[in-house]
C-alpha positions in Angstrom: 2.6 26.7 -90.0 5.4 26.4 -87.5 8.4 24.2 -88.1 9.6 21.8 -85.4 12.8 22.6 -83.7 15.6 20.0 -83.8 14.8 19.0 -80.2 11.1 18.6 -81.0 11.8 16.6 -84.2 14.2 14.4 -82.2 11.4 13.7 -79.7 9.0 12.6 -82.4 11.7 10.5 -84.1 12.7 8.8 -80.8 9.0 8.1 -80.0 8.7 6.3 -83.3 12.1 4.7 -83.4 12.1 3.0 -80.0 8.6 1.6 -80.3 9.1 0.2 -83.8 12.5 -1.2 -82.8 11.4 -2.9 -79.6 8.2 -4.3 -80.8 9.8 -5.3 -84.1 12.5 -7.3 -82.3 10.0 -9.1 -80.1 7.4 -9.8 -82.8 10.2 -10.6 -85.3 11.8 -13.1 -83.0 8.5 -14.9 -82.3 7.6 -14.8 -86.0 11.0 -16.1 -87.0 10.8 -19.0 -84.5 7.3 -19.9 -85.6 8.3 -19.8 -89.3 11.3 -22.0 -88.6 9.2 -24.6 -86.8 6.5 -24.7 -89.4 9.0 -25.0 -92.3 10.9 -27.7 -90.4 7.6 -29.6 -89.8 6.6 -29.5 -93.5 10.1 -30.5 -94.5 11.2 -27.3 -96.2 13.8 -25.8 -93.9 15.7 -24.2 -96.8 12.8 -21.8 -97.3 12.7 -20.6 -93.8 14.7 -17.3 -94.5 12.4 -16.5 -97.4 9.2 -17.1 -95.5 10.3 -15.4 -92.3 11.7 -12.4 -94.2 8.5 -11.9 -96.1 6.4 -12.3 -93.0 8.7 -9.9 -91.1 8.3 -7.3 -93.9 4.5 -7.5 -93.8 4.4 -7.4 -90.0 6.9 -4.5 -89.8 4.8 -2.5 -92.3 1.7 -3.0 -90.2 3.5 -2.3 -87.0 5.0 0.9 -88.3 1.6 2.1 -89.4 0.1 1.5 -86.0 3.0 3.0 -84.1 3.0 6.1 -86.4 -0.7 6.7 -85.7 0.1 6.5 -81.9 3.1 8.8 -82.2 1.3 11.4 -84.2 -1.7 11.5 -81.8 0.2 11.7 -78.6 0.9 15.0 -76.7 4.5 15.9 -76.1 5.7 18.1 -73.2 6.2 21.3 -75.1 4.1 20.8 -78.3 1.6 18.6 -80.1 1.3 17.6 -83.7 -1.7 18.6 -85.7 -2.7 17.4 -89.2 -5.2 19.6 -91.1 -6.8 19.1 -94.4 -6.7 22.0 -96.9 -9.9 24.0 -97.1 -10.5 23.0 -100.6 -10.3 19.3 -99.8 -13.4 17.3 -100.4 
């Protein structure tokens, strides 16, 4: 098993970081606005931070899962990542 160099590790980290950050900001802003409007319509604006925070946490977890799958399956210029199961795995 080869260990990634610092440059290769930085490439993987950057691929994950910018996608999660960008998509998280966009989706989070839309979700926060929607939660604010819904909570205002139902007359509970004080609960907006709780509802939008919980929704953001769930969406960010799902987003990170999807982006991580993409980042791990893509090919980089000088290397690619490969996950293998142990031989004794069932």
